[in-house]
C-alpha positions as CSV (number, residue, x, y, z in Angstrom):
1,X,61.1,-21.8,-26.5
2,X,61.4,-21.7,-30.3
3,X,59.4,-19.4,-32.5
4,X,57.0,-22.1,-33.7
5,X,56.1,-23.1,-30.1
6,X,55.6,-19.5,-29.1
7,X,53.3,-18.9,-32.0
8,X,51.3,-22.1,-31.1
9,X,51.1,-21.0,-27.5
10,X,49.9,-17.5,-28.4
11,X,47.3,-19.0,-30.8
12,X,46.0,-21.3,-28.0
13,X,45.8,-18.5,-25.5
14,X,44.0,-16.4,-28.1
15,X,41.5,-19.1,-28.8
16,X,41.0,-19.7,-25.1
17,X,40.4,-16.0,-24.6
18,X,37.9,-15.9,-27.4
19,X,36.1,-19.0,-26.0
20,X,36.0,-17.5,-22.5
21,X,34.7,-14.2,-23.9
22,X,32.0,-16.0,-25.9
23,X,30.9,-18.1,-22.9
24,X,30.8,-14.9,-20.7
25,X,28.7,-13.2,-23.3
26,X,26.3,-16.1,-23.4
27,X,26.0,-16.2,-19.6
28,X,25.4,-12.5,-19.4
29,X,22.8,-12.7,-22.2
30,X,21.0,-15.6,-20.6
31,X,21.0,-13.7,-17.2
32,X,19.6,-10.7,-18.9
33,X,16.9,-12.7,-20.6
34,X,15.9,-14.4,-17.3
35,X,15.8,-11.0,-15.6
36,X,13.6,-9.6,-18.4
37,X,11.3,-12.6,-18.1
38,X,11.1,-12.2,-14.3
39,X,10.3,-8.5,-14.7
40,X,7.6,-9.3,-17.3
41,X,6.0,-11.8,-15.0
42,X,6.3,-9.5,-12.0
43,X,4.7,-6.7,-14.0
44,X,1.9,-8.9,-15.2
45,X,1.2,-10.1,-11.6
46,X,1.3,-6.5,-10.4
47,X,-1.4,-5.5,-12.9
48,X,-3.5,-8.6,-12.1
49,X,-3.1,-7.9,-8.4
50,X,-4.1,-4.2,-8.8
51,X,-7.1,-5.2,-10.9
52,X,-8.4,-7.8,-8.5
53,X,-7.9,-5.7,-5.4
54,X,-9.5,-2.7,-7.1
55,X,-12.6,-4.9,-7.8
56,X,-12.7,-5.9,-4.2
57,X,-12.4,-2.3,-2.9
58,X,-15.0,-1.1,-5.4
59,X,-17.5,-3.7,-4.0
60,X,-16.7,-2.8,-0.4
61,X,-17.2,0.9,-1.0
62,X,-20.5,0.3,-2.7
63,X,-21.7,-1.9,0.1
64,X,-20.7,0.7,2.7
65,X,-22.9,3.2,1.0
66,X,-25.9,0.8,0.7
67,X,-25.6,-0.1,4.4
68,X,-26.4,3.5,5.4
69,X,-29.7,3.2,3.5
70,X,-30.9,0.4,5.9
71,X,-31.1,2.5,9.1
72,X,-34.8,3.2,9.0
73,X,-35.8,-0.4,8.4
74,X,-33.5,-1.8,11.1
75,X,-34.7,0.8,13.6
76,X,-38.3,0.0,12.7
77,X,-37.6,-3.8,13.1
78,X,-36.4,-3.2,16.6
79,X,-39.3,-0.9,17.5
80,X,-41.8,-3.5,16.3
81,X,-40.0,-6.5,17.9
82,X,-39.5,-8.2,14.6
83,X,-36.3,-10.2,15.6
84,X,-38.3,-11.9,18.4
85,X,-41.2,-12.6,16.0
86,X,-38.8,-14.3,13.6
87,X,-37.4,-16.5,16.3
88,X,-41.0,-17.4,17.3
89,X,-41.5,-18.5,13.8
90,X,-38.4,-20.7,13.9
91,X,-36.1,-18.3,11.9
92,X,-32.9,-16.7,13.1
93,X,-32.2,-14.8,9.9
94,X,-34.2,-13.2,7.1
95,X,-32.4,-15.3,4.6
96,X,-33.7,-18.4,6.3
97,X,-37.3,-17.5,5.4
98,X,-38.3,-19.5,2.3
99,X,-38.7,-17.6,-1.0
100,X,-42.2,-19.0,-1.5
101,X,-45.9,-18.3,-0.8
102,X,-45.4,-19.6,2.7
103,X,-42.5,-17.2,3.3
104,X,-44.5,-14.3,2.0
105,X,-47.5,-15.3,4.1
106,X,-45.3,-15.4,7.2
107,X,-43.8,-11.9,6.5
108,X,-47.2,-10.5,5.8
109,X,-48.5,-11.9,9.1
110,X,-46.0,-9.7,11.0
111,X,-48.0,-6.6,10.0
112,X,-44.7,-4.7,9.9
113,X,-43.7,-1.4,8.3
114,X,-40.3,-2.8,7.5
115,X,-39.5,-3.1,3.8
116,X,-38.7,-6.8,3.8
117,X,-38.7,-6.9,0.0
118,X,-35.9,-4.3,-0.1
119,X,-33.9,-6.0,2.7
120,X,-34.2,-9.4,1.1
121,X,-33.2,-8.0,-2.3
122,X,-30.2,-6.4,-0.7
123,X,-29.1,-9.5,1.2
124,X,-29.6,-11.8,-1.7
125,X,-27.4,-9.7,-4.0
126,X,-24.7,-9.1,-1.3
127,X,-24.4,-12.7,-0.2
128,X,-24.0,-13.7,-3.9
129,X,-21.3,-11.0,-4.3
130,X,-19.5,-12.4,-1.2
131,X,-19.4,-15.8,-2.8
132,X,-17.7,-14.2,-5.8
133,X,-15.3,-12.4,-3.5
134,X,-14.2,-15.7,-2.1
135,X,-12.9,-16.5,-5.6
136,X,-11.1,-13.1,-5.7
137,X,-9.5,-13.9,-2.4
138,X,-8.1,-17.2,-3.7
139,X,-6.7,-15.5,-6.8
140,X,-5.2,-12.5,-4.8
141,X,-3.6,-14.9,-2.2
142,X,-1.6,-16.6,-5.0
143,X,0.0,-13.4,-6.5
144,X,0.3,-11.2,-3.5
145,X,2.5,-10.8,-0.4
146,X,1.4,-12.5,2.8
147,X,0.4,-9.2,4.4
148,X,-1.8,-8.1,1.5
149,X,-3.5,-11.6,1.3
150,X,-4.1,-11.3,5.1
151,X,-5.6,-7.8,4.7
152,X,-7.9,-9.0,1.9
153,X,-9.0,-11.9,4.0
154,X,-9.9,-9.6,6.8
155,X,-12.0,-7.4,4.6
156,X,-13.9,-10.3,3.1
157,X,-14.4,-11.8,6.6
158,X,-15.8,-8.5,8.0
159,X,-18.1,-8.2,5.0
160,X,-19.6,-11.5,6.0
161,X,-19.9,-10.4,9.6
162,X,-21.6,-7.1,8.6
163,X,-24.1,-8.8,6.3
164,X,-24.8,-11.3,9.0
165,X,-25.7,-8.5,11.4
166,X,-28.2,-7.1,8.9
167,X,-29.5,-10.6,8.1
168,X,-30.3,-11.1,11.8
169,X,-31.9,-7.6,12.0
170,X,-29.6,-6.5,14.8
171,X,-29.8,-3.0,16.1
172,X,-28.6,-0.1,13.9
173,X,-26.0,0.7,16.5
174,X,-24.5,-2.9,16.2
175,X,-24.6,-2.8,12.4
176,X,-23.0,0.7,12.4
177,X,-20.2,-0.6,14.6
178,X,-19.5,-3.3,12.0
179,X,-19.7,-0.7,9.3
180,X,-16.9,1.3,10.9
181,X,-14.8,-1.8,11.5
182,X,-15.3,-2.7,7.8
183,X,-14.1,0.7,6.8
184,X,-11.1,0.4,9.1
185,X,-10.2,-3.0,7.5
186,X,-10.5,-1.4,4.0
187,X,-8.2,1.5,4.9
188,X,-5.6,-1.0,6.3
189,X,-5.8,-3.0,3.0
190,X,-5.4,0.2,0.9
191,X,-2.3,1.2,3.0
192,X,-0.7,-2.2,2.5
193,X,-1.3,-2.0,-1.2
194,X,0.2,1.5,-1.4
195,X,3.2,0.3,0.5
196,X,3.6,-2.7,-1.9
197,X,3.5,-0.2,-4.8
198,X,6.2,1.9,-3.2
199,X,3.9,4.7,-2.1
200,X,5.0,5.7,1.3
201,X,2.5,7.4,3.6
202,X,3.6,9.5,6.5
203,X,2.8,8.2,10.0
204,X,0.8,11.4,10.9
205,X,-1.4,10.7,7.9
206,X,-2.7,7.6,9.6
207,X,-3.2,9.6,12.8
208,X,-5.2,12.2,10.9
209,X,-7.3,9.6,9.2
210,X,-8.0,8.0,12.6
211,X,-9.1,11.3,14.1
212,X,-11.4,12.0,11.0
213,X,-13.0,8.6,11.4
214,X,-13.7,9.2,15.0
215,X,-15.3,12.5,14.2
216,X,-17.4,10.8,11.6
217,X,-18.4,8.1,14.1
218,X,-19.5,10.7,16.6
219,X,-20.7,13.5,14.5
220,X,-22.6,12.3,11.4
221,X,-25.9,11.8,13.3
222,X,-26.2,8.2,12.0
223,X,-27.3,7.0,15.4
224,X,-29.8,9.8,16.0
């Protein structure tokens, strides 16, 4: 190989190396940009997910507190036989009684000590809130893992069951059972969210929480 050919070959190899290096740099740069974009989207979804779930949990905790205020009226309704009188009037739930003079007249005819105004106000507000939670559920299901979406759906479903028990003026014992089931669903959702965030709970923490809930169930005097 003469000198000129060797020089041309060396130049070609050098140019090829530069081209390969340039292409490699571009590929690495593009991969980095895609990874940054993916992380930005993931971070944005994480923030949105936390915000939506926090809104759901806040509503659930508030509802749990308000449920405890209904014990007297639900006990009184049972003592006075109000559920049976509602059925005699053609109603299965309080929310089925029309919000009109006829509805007011019917409730007044029961001669009850139950605060129907408070119960109806509570149910009206909570059923409207549940409708809003259905929209939250749809949003959360699109940006969450399947497990978190399932846990959220369970909480919303049990909220409806619990409100239904109040709406039908079931016994306080029955409503309280739903109350504790709702709390259990909420704890399960919180645990799933913490796991999704990388916060690992010890197994004995769950056992301790279970024991505490059982003590609350038996020892608060809510059924007395």
